[in-house]
N, C-alpha and C positions, 0 to 999 in steps of 0.2 A: 276489362277490355276484351273483346272477342278477337284475340290476336291472330288466329288463323284467318278469319275473315279479313282482318286488316292487311295481312300479308298479301292475300289474293287481290284485294282491291288496290293495293299499291301497284301491283303489276298491271292491272286493268287501267289504272290512272296513267301509267306509262304509255299504254296503247292510245289512249285519248290524247295524251300530250303530243305524240309524234305525228298526228294528222291535223293539219289546220290549213284552211284556204277559203276563199270566197267561192260561192257557187257560180260557175260560169254559165253563160247562155249556151244552149245546145239546140240542135235541130230536132223537130218532132220525130218520134220513133216510127219506123216502117215495119210493119209486121213481116216476119219472115227473114229479117237480117239477123244472122246468128251472132251471139256474143263470142268474141275470140279472146278477150283479155280484160283485166281490171287494172287500172292505174291508181296508185295511192299518191297523193300530194303531200310531201313532207316539208315541214318548216325547218328553219335553222334555229335550233335550240341551244342556247349557250348560257348556262347558269353557274355561278360559283356556289350558290346556296339555294336550296329548295325547302320551303316550309310545307310540311306534310298536311297541316291543318287546312290548307287551301284545297286539298284534293280529297281528304278523308274526313268523315265524321269521327273524330278521335275517340269520343266516348263510346261509340258503338262499333267502330272499325269498318263502317260501311262507306262506300264511295259517295262523295258529295254529289247531289243531283244537279248542282250548278257550279261549274268551274269557270271563273272569269277568263275571258279572252281565248278559251280553248274550244274549238270545234274542228271537225274533220270532214274529209270528203273522199269518196271513191268515185272514179269515172269509168264508165263502160267504154270498151273498145270493140267496134267503132262506136262513136257517140250516138248513132241512130239505131243501135242494136235493139232487138226486141227485149221486153222485160224477161229477165232470167232469174231463177232461184239459185242463190249461191250461199256458201257458208265460209266462215273465216277460221283459221287456226292462228293462235298467238303463242309465241315462244318468248319467254323473258329470261335474260341472263344477268348476273351481277358479277362484277370484279371489284371487290372492295379494296381500299388502300392496303398494300402489302401482299395481295394475292398474286401468284405467278400467272394464273390463267383465269379466264372467265368461267363461271359456274352456272349451270341451269337452275332456274328458280321456279318457273311455272310453265306448264304446257296446257293449253285450253282450246276448246272447239265451241263455236257458236251454233245455234240452231239455224237452219236455212231461212233466208229472207230474200225478198225481191230486190233486184237492182235494175233500175230503169234510167238510162242516161247517166245521171250522177246522183249521189246520195250524200247528204250531210250526216255526220255522226257527232254526237256530243255526249257529255257525261251522263245525261239522263237516259241514254240508250242502254247503259250498263248498270244504272243505279237500281238497287233492290226495290221492287214494287213499281218500277217504271211502266209506262204504257207502250214502249217500243216493242216491235216484233223481233228485235235482235236480243237474244238471251244466251247466256252461257249454258251449254248443254253438258259438257264434261270438262273436268279440270284435274290436274295432278300437280301437287306441290312437292318439291325436293326438300325433305325434312331437314337435312343438315344446314342448307342455306336458309331455309325458312326460320330455323331456330336462331341463327346468327342475326338475321335482320329483325326478328321479333324482339330479341333481347335489347337491341339498340333502340328500337322504336319506343319501348317502354320507358327509356331514360331520357331521350332527347326529342326536341320538337322538329328537327330538320332531318333530311335524308342523310345517311352516312356518306362519307367521301368515297368516291369510286366511279366506275363506268357502268352504266345501265344500258343494256342492249335489248331492243325489242324488235321482233321479227313478225310481220304480218303476212299471211298467205291466203289467197282466195282460191276456192274450188267450186265447180258447179255442183249442184245438189246431186247426191248419190254417185259421186265420182271422186277419184283421187288424182285427177289431172290438174296440175297446178296451172292457173291462168293469170296469176299476178302475185307479186310479192314486193315487200319493202322492208328495209332494215334501217334502223336509226339508233345511233349511240348518243346518250346524254351523259356528259361528263360533269360530275359534281365535284368541285375542287376544294370546297371548304364546308365545315360543319357549322360555322357561324361567321358573320361578318367580322367579329372581334379577332378572329384568327389571322386576318390579313394585316400584316405589319410591314410598313415601308421603312427601311433602315437607310440613314444617310451615311455616306462614307467620307466624302471630301467636298468642300473645305471642312476642316475640323472646327469644333466649337471655339469661338473667340479667335479664329485665325486672322492673321494680318497678311494680306496679299499684296504683292508688288506688281500686279497686272490689272488692267481695266477690263480684261476679257477672261475672267476665271473659268475654269472647267469644273463642273459639278458632276458628282458621281453618287450613285445610290444603288440599293438592292430592293427589288419589289417582286412579290410572287405573281403579280399581274403585269402583263406586258404593256398595257396602256396606262400612262400616267400623265399628270400635269405638273410642270415645274413652275414654281412661283417665287419671285424675288421682290422684296419690299425694301424701301428706304426706311431706316430707323432714325427718326428725327429726335432732337434733344427733348422735345415735349413728351416723347414716348417713354414711359417709365419701365415698360416690359416689352419683350419681343412680341407678345400677343397683341399689345396695343398697336404696334407697327403694322400688323396684318389687317387692321381695319381700314386702311387706306387703299389707294389705287396701286396695284402692283407695277413695279418697274418692268417686270417681265412675267408674262403668263403664256405658256406654250404647251400645247398637247403633243405628246411624244408616244411613239409606239415601237416596241421591240428594241429599245436602246436603254442603256443604263448610265450613259455619260452625255453631257451636253456642254458646249462652250458658249459663253455669253456672246451673242452676235455683235460684230463690230458695227453693223448697220442697224442696230436695234432702235426702235422708236424712242426709247429713253435710255441713254447711255449711263453707265456707272461713272462715278466721279471720285477723283483722288481725295482722300481725307474723310470720306463719308462712311457711315456704318450701314450695313444691310442685314436683312433677315431672309433666309430661304427655307423652303420646304418642298416636299414632293407629295402629291395627292394622287390616289388611285380610287377606282370605283369597284365595289363588289356587286356583281350582277345577281339579283335574286328574282324569284317569280313575283315578288311584291315591289319590284323597282330597284333602282341602283342606290347603294349606300356609299357615301363618301368616307374614305379613310385617309387621314393625314399622318405624315411622319412627324417627328419632333420638329421644333423650330431651332434653327441654328443662326448665330450671329457671326458675321465676319466684317472686317474693315479693310479698306483699301488705303495703303500708305506707300506711295511711290518714291518718297524722298530719302530720309535719313535711315541708313541701314543700321545705325547704332540703336535706334529705338526698336527696330525689329529684332535685333539680337537680344536686347533686354527682355522684350515680351516673350520670345521663344524660351529664354532661360527661366522666367517666372512660371510660364505654363508647364515647363518640364519639372519644376519643383513640386507642383501640385499643392494640395493642402491650402494653408492660409494664403500663400503667395498667389497661387493661381485663382483662388476664390475671390480675393480682393481685386485682382486685375479684371476678372470677368464681370464683377459687380460694377466697377467703374466704366467699363466699355459698354455694358448694357444701359448705363445711364447716359451714354452719349459722349463720355470723356474721350478726348483725342490727345495722346501724348505728343508733345512738340518741344522744341528748344534743345538746350545742351544737356548732356549727361556729365555730371561733375563728381569728383571724389576728393573730399577734404578741400573743396573750393577750386580744384583744378579741373579744367575741361578735358574729358577723355577723348582721344581719337578712336577711330574704329578699331585699329589694331590693339590699342591699349585696353579697350573695353573687352575685346575678344579674349585677350590673355587673362584678364581679371575673371571673366565668367568661366573660362576653362579651368583656371586654378581653383575657383570656389567649387565647381562641380567635382573636380578630382579629389578634393579634400573632404567632400561631403559635409560642408559647413552648414550648421543649422541657422537659418535666417528668419528674422521676424520682419514682416511688412506692415507698415501702417500708413494711413492717409492723413496728411497735415493740411 
């Protein structure tokens, strides 16, 4: 791999990335109207992951001659200015994850070229062997940063996590008078979609809730998520099967990590039923969005007998065989109901609480079986 060429072309790809727009209609030029400025139109670039192979010929390190969806534009100011020879300067900076400050990567200057009204720029303008009249005339790479990036690119197919800053400057031919500039930051948040993990906090696995409007909480590296809640029917052998149906709740949320089930929801939760919930987020890449789901969690609503809830909390706290058996039964759709008895005697709430407290304090080893 021609790594130095690849590093340079990575910076050039950034310049192509930061300029994209449709060509506007402009008035015909009038000879004699001087060019006073150059406007760069910048897109809103927001990616979690960028695949380098879409911008570079990885085997040669050369900029790809065709980059999907990316083209750029420069606009003359005023729009009817006479055709003028200008050149560009490019400055690229990187601030990889863990860096305290941004560091220079590449400085470059193009050959002079004509600007009339507006001009589209695409990857082919900078590709080696291209037919464009825009060419890189001089360039300088900062070795320490080049080596860091070069080492990473040899090992991974995506751009390293960090902030990439690109500065474009326009100058008239044979002049150092700045007539236009643009700065764009591209924040790469993940090295791979698999890095994005959504963690569920509450309700806990197998929780028994005494409210029809439970509050869900989670942790997600991405601010935009979708909360989904499904009913788990007796025919569903696993939580995964429950999620093949129509969700009771599907709501897109942004910038929050908790949500309470709406009282006025189209499908209300019901006492005695079992539900599955998850949180989904999307990883934005230059190849499209990739969905990432959290684990699936099961909870049940039981508004009635507090003794049943006491027993379930106790078994869940024991862990091991007790909690595992209870979880298996609930995932099968089993709903505990009826009286709790000891030696044939029905236990009151207070008696059950004393019994469970005593068993917990004495660290009694219990065996749980299903009959």
